[in-house]
C-alpha positions as CSV (number, residue, x, y, z in Angstrom):
1,M,2.0,14.8,-7.6
2,L,-1.6,13.8,-7.2
3,V,-2.9,11.6,-10.0
4,T,-6.1,9.6,-10.7
5,L,-6.5,5.8,-10.6
6,K,-7.0,5.9,-14.3
7,E,-3.7,7.7,-14.9
8,I,-1.6,5.6,-12.7
9,L,-3.0,2.3,-14.2
10,K,-2.6,3.6,-17.7
11,Q,1.1,3.9,-17.0
12,A,1.2,0.5,-15.4
13,Q,-0.5,-0.9,-18.5
14,K,2.0,0.8,-20.8
15,E,5.0,-0.5,-18.9
16,H,3.5,-4.0,-18.4
17,L,4.2,-3.7,-14.6
18,A,2.1,-3.5,-11.4
19,V,1.8,-0.4,-9.2
20,G,2.0,-1.0,-5.5
21,S,-1.0,0.0,-3.5
22,F,-0.4,0.4,0.3
23,N,-2.8,1.0,3.1
24,T,-1.7,4.0,5.2
25,P,-4.0,4.1,8.3
26,N,-1.4,6.1,10.4
27,L,1.2,8.8,9.9
28,E,4.1,6.4,10.1
29,S,2.9,4.2,7.3
30,L,2.0,7.2,5.2
31,H,5.5,8.6,5.6
32,A,7.0,5.2,4.9
33,V,5.2,4.6,1.6
34,I,5.8,8.1,0.2
35,K,9.5,8.1,1.1
36,A,9.9,4.6,-0.3
37,A,8.3,5.6,-3.6
38,Q,10.3,8.8,-3.9
39,E,13.6,7.0,-3.1
40,L,12.9,4.5,-5.9
41,N,11.3,7.1,-8.2
42,R,8.3,5.0,-8.8
43,P,4.5,5.8,-8.8
44,V,2.5,4.5,-5.9
45,I,-1.0,4.3,-4.6
46,I,-1.8,5.1,-1.0
47,Q,-5.1,3.8,0.3
48,F,-7.5,3.6,3.2
49,A,-9.9,0.8,3.8
50,Q,-13.4,1.3,5.4
51,C,-12.7,-1.4,7.9
52,H,-9.8,0.7,9.3
53,E,-12.3,3.4,10.4
54,S,-12.0,2.2,14.0
55,W,-8.2,2.8,13.9
56,I,-8.5,6.4,12.6
57,P,-11.5,8.2,11.0
58,L,-11.3,8.8,7.2
59,S,-12.1,12.4,7.9
60,E,-8.8,12.7,9.8
61,I,-6.4,10.7,7.8
62,G,-7.9,11.4,4.3
63,P,-6.9,15.0,4.0
64,L,-3.4,14.2,5.1
65,M,-3.2,11.5,2.4
66,V,-4.3,14.0,-0.2
67,K,-1.8,16.6,1.1
68,Y,1.1,14.2,1.0
69,A,0.2,13.0,-2.5
70,E,0.1,16.6,-3.8
71,A,3.5,17.3,-2.4
72,A,5.1,14.1,-3.5
73,K,7.9,14.1,-6.2
74,V,6.3,11.0,-7.8
75,P,2.8,10.2,-9.1
76,V,0.6,9.2,-6.2
77,C,-3.0,8.1,-6.4
78,V,-5.1,8.4,-3.2
79,H,-7.6,5.5,-3.2
80,L,-10.4,4.2,-1.0
81,D,-9.9,0.5,-0.5
82,H,-12.9,-1.9,0.2
83,G,-15.6,0.8,0.4
84,E,-18.6,-1.1,1.6
85,T,-21.3,1.6,1.2
86,L,-22.0,4.3,-1.4
87,D,-22.2,7.0,1.3
88,Y,-18.7,6.1,2.4
89,L,-17.4,6.2,-1.1
90,E,-18.8,9.7,-1.5
91,K,-17.1,10.9,1.7
92,A,-13.8,9.8,0.2
93,L,-14.5,11.6,-3.1
94,E,-15.4,14.8,-1.3
95,L,-12.1,14.7,0.5
96,G,-10.2,14.6,-2.8
97,F,-9.6,10.9,-3.3
98,T,-8.8,10.1,-6.9
99,G,-9.8,6.5,-6.9
100,I,-12.5,4.5,-5.1
101,M,-13.2,0.8,-4.7
102,Y,-16.7,-0.5,-4.2
103,D,-16.6,-3.9,-2.7
104,G,-19.8,-5.7,-3.3
105,S,-18.2,-9.1,-3.5
106,V,-20.3,-10.4,-0.6
107,Q,-23.5,-9.2,-2.3
108,P,-25.5,-11.1,-5.0
109,Y,-24.2,-10.4,-8.5
110,D,-27.1,-8.1,-9.4
111,I,-26.8,-5.9,-6.3
112,N,-23.0,-5.8,-6.8
113,L,-23.4,-4.7,-10.4
114,E,-26.1,-2.1,-9.6
115,N,-24.1,-0.5,-6.8
116,T,-20.9,-0.6,-8.8
117,C,-22.7,1.3,-11.7
118,R,-23.8,3.9,-9.2
119,A,-20.3,4.2,-7.9
120,V,-19.0,4.8,-11.4
121,E,-21.5,7.5,-12.0
122,M,-20.6,9.1,-8.7
123,A,-16.9,9.0,-9.3
124,A,-17.2,10.5,-12.8
125,K,-18.5,13.7,-11.2
126,Y,-15.1,14.0,-9.5
127,G,-12.9,12.7,-12.3
128,A,-12.0,9.7,-10.1
129,G,-11.5,6.1,-11.2
130,V,-13.4,3.0,-9.9
131,E,-12.2,-0.4,-8.8
132,A,-14.7,-3.2,-8.2
133,E,-14.4,-6.8,-7.0
134,L,-15.9,-10.0,-8.4
135,G,-15.2,-13.2,-6.5
136,S,-13.9,-13.1,-2.9
137,M,-10.4,-13.4,-1.3
138,G,-12.0,-14.3,2.1
139,K,-11.5,-12.6,5.5
140,R,-11.4,-8.8,5.8
141,E,-8.8,-6.3,4.7
142,S,-7.8,-6.1,8.3
143,G,-6.4,-9.6,8.0
144,A,-8.8,-11.1,10.6
145,G,-9.1,-14.9,10.4
146,D,-9.6,-17.9,12.7
147,G,-5.9,-18.7,12.8
148,T,-6.4,-22.4,11.9
149,G,-4.9,-22.4,8.4
150,E,-7.9,-24.3,7.2
151,L,-9.5,-23.7,3.8
152,D,-11.4,-20.4,3.9
153,E,-14.9,-21.3,2.5
154,T,-15.7,-17.7,1.8
155,K,-13.2,-17.7,-1.1
156,I,-14.9,-17.6,-4.5
157,Y,-12.7,-17.6,-7.6
158,T,-13.6,-15.0,-10.3
159,D,-15.5,-16.3,-13.3
160,P,-13.8,-14.8,-16.3
161,E,-16.9,-14.7,-18.5
162,L,-19.0,-13.1,-15.8
163,A,-16.1,-10.6,-15.3
164,G,-16.4,-9.6,-18.9
165,Q,-20.1,-8.9,-18.6
166,F,-19.6,-7.1,-15.3
167,A,-16.9,-4.8,-16.7
168,E,-18.8,-4.0,-19.9
169,K,-22.0,-3.1,-18.0
170,S,-20.4,-1.2,-15.2
171,G,-17.7,0.8,-17.0
172,I,-15.1,0.2,-14.2
173,D,-11.4,1.0,-14.5
174,A,-10.0,-2.0,-12.6
175,L,-11.3,-5.3,-11.3
176,A,-10.1,-7.1,-8.2
177,C,-10.0,-10.8,-9.0
178,S,-9.8,-13.8,-6.8
179,F,-7.3,-16.3,-8.0
180,G,-6.0,-17.9,-4.8
181,T,-4.8,-15.1,-2.6
182,T,-6.1,-14.3,0.9
183,H,-6.2,-11.2,3.1
184,G,-4.0,-11.3,6.1
185,I,-1.2,-13.6,7.2
186,Y,-0.6,-16.7,5.1
187,L,-0.7,-19.8,7.2
188,K,0.3,-22.1,4.3
189,K,1.6,-21.5,0.8
190,P,-1.1,-20.1,-1.5
191,R,-1.9,-22.0,-4.7
192,L,-2.4,-19.3,-7.3
193,D,-4.2,-19.8,-10.6
194,F,-2.7,-17.3,-13.0
195,N,-4.9,-18.6,-15.8
196,V,-7.8,-16.9,-14.1
197,V,-6.0,-13.6,-14.5
198,R,-5.2,-14.2,-18.1
199,Q,-8.8,-15.2,-18.9
200,V,-10.2,-12.2,-17.1
201,R,-8.0,-10.0,-19.1
202,E,-9.1,-11.7,-22.3
203,H,-12.8,-11.4,-21.5
204,T,-12.6,-7.8,-20.3
205,G,-10.5,-6.3,-23.1
206,D,-7.3,-6.2,-21.0
207,L,-8.9,-4.4,-18.1
208,P,-6.3,-3.9,-15.3
209,V,-6.6,-6.7,-12.8
210,V,-6.0,-6.0,-9.1
211,M,-4.4,-8.5,-6.8
212,H,-5.6,-8.3,-3.2
213,G,-4.1,-10.4,-0.4
214,G,-0.6,-9.7,-1.8
215,S,1.3,-10.0,1.5
216,G,3.2,-13.2,1.9
217,V,3.3,-14.2,-1.8
218,S,6.7,-15.3,-3.1
219,R,8.7,-13.0,-5.4
220,E,8.4,-15.5,-8.2
221,D,4.6,-15.6,-7.9
222,F,4.4,-11.9,-7.9
223,H,6.4,-11.8,-11.1
224,E,4.1,-14.4,-12.7
225,A,1.0,-12.4,-11.6
226,V,2.4,-9.3,-13.3
227,K,3.2,-11.2,-16.5
228,A,-0.3,-12.6,-16.5
229,G,-1.8,-9.1,-16.4
230,V,-2.0,-7.9,-12.8
231,R,-1.5,-4.1,-12.8
232,K,-2.3,-3.1,-9.1
233,I,-1.1,-5.1,-6.1
234,N,-2.5,-4.4,-2.6
235,Y,-0.1,-4.8,0.2
236,F,-0.4,-4.1,3.9
237,T,-0.2,-6.9,6.4
238,Y,3.4,-7.8,6.1
239,M,4.4,-4.1,5.9
240,D,2.5,-3.5,9.1
241,K,4.1,-6.6,10.7
242,S,7.6,-5.3,9.8
243,G,6.8,-2.1,11.7
244,G,5.6,-4.1,14.7
245,S,8.7,-6.4,14.7
246,A,11.0,-3.4,14.6
247,A,9.2,-1.8,17.5
248,A,9.4,-5.0,19.5
249,E,13.1,-5.4,18.7
250,Y,13.8,-1.8,19.8
251,I,11.9,-2.3,23.1
252,H,13.6,-5.6,23.8
253,G,17.0,-4.0,23.2
254,C,16.5,-1.3,25.8
255,G,18.2,-2.0,29.1
256,P,16.1,-2.6,32.3
257,Q,16.9,0.9,33.6
258,E,16.8,2.6,30.1
259,P,13.7,4.7,29.4
260,V,11.6,3.7,26.4
261,F,10.2,6.6,24.3
262,F,7.2,6.2,22.0
263,S,8.8,8.6,19.5
264,S,11.8,6.3,19.1
265,I,9.5,3.3,18.7
266,A,7.5,5.1,16.0
267,A,10.7,6.0,14.2
268,Q,12.0,2.4,14.2
269,A,8.7,1.2,12.9
270,E,8.5,3.7,10.1
271,Q,12.1,2.9,8.9
272,A,11.3,-0.8,8.9
273,M,8.0,-0.2,6.9
274,K,9.8,2.0,4.4
275,E,12.4,-0.7,3.7
276,N,9.6,-3.4,3.4
277,V,7.7,-1.2,1.0
278,K,10.8,-0.5,-1.1
279,Q,11.3,-4.3,-1.5
280,A,7.6,-4.7,-2.5
281,I,7.8,-1.9,-5.1
282,R,11.0,-3.4,-6.6
283,T,9.2,-6.7,-7.0
284,F,5.9,-5.3,-8.4
285,S,7.8,-3.2,-10.9
286,M,10.2,-6.1,-11.8
287,M,13.2,-4.1,-10.6
288,D,14.6,-7.2,-8.9
289,M,14.5,-9.4,-12.0
290,E,18.3,-9.3,-12.3
291,N,18.5,-11.2,-9.0
292,N,16.7,-14.2,-10.4
């Protein structure tokens, strides 16, 4: 069942939980996320980031995402993640995406606000919701980094007072905040400041907060983030890694004279990603609280 970003976040607000938002830049990941959500009977967001365009064009994967969402047995929002240009946002809306994110976090505040306002106006014509970003998680959504584990100087923590002004002037439906997370693989334990989330919620009238860079965070920290007011959690890198590890294990397990088939590799990767997504959904929706 295809739903809008506003609808799926409204439910998350009502339940005081977070909805999982997973990048699906290939058919295997798309299958994995939809199957995981249906098996757990939980709503989910499937998304595509502009920086993944080199992997597969939005024009090819986008219609499939919408089709799978419409056929799903659970509420599914189809969302554009980290849209960097307004033209690209419009392409997603034309394809039927029900949520878009304008990422102007690397731009000066005034330009970020101006373009976000334009994105809100654009999305309203399609009935779609808008996520924006204030602050910076560093790196790109692809997880690219220098591999040193050193402090990422591109990180900028979100200013709660500025977030309040930004939300009021733009009319956004959700705000991605920087409070210590990082895109990509964690090279050392993140230090998360949940007070930033609480203060952003306070200054924005309880606007849903989005957590980017969710992969690699501990279950306990995810729970704290949800309690602080995070209502959407982006998750991709470790899901993708689980698929790669399963594929590598399958290939390694084949004998020297045994043929290796790509279809079998893809099936192993999809199954591993599905199980990884199910665990993430359980954590984001606090289904694993009884294991504490």
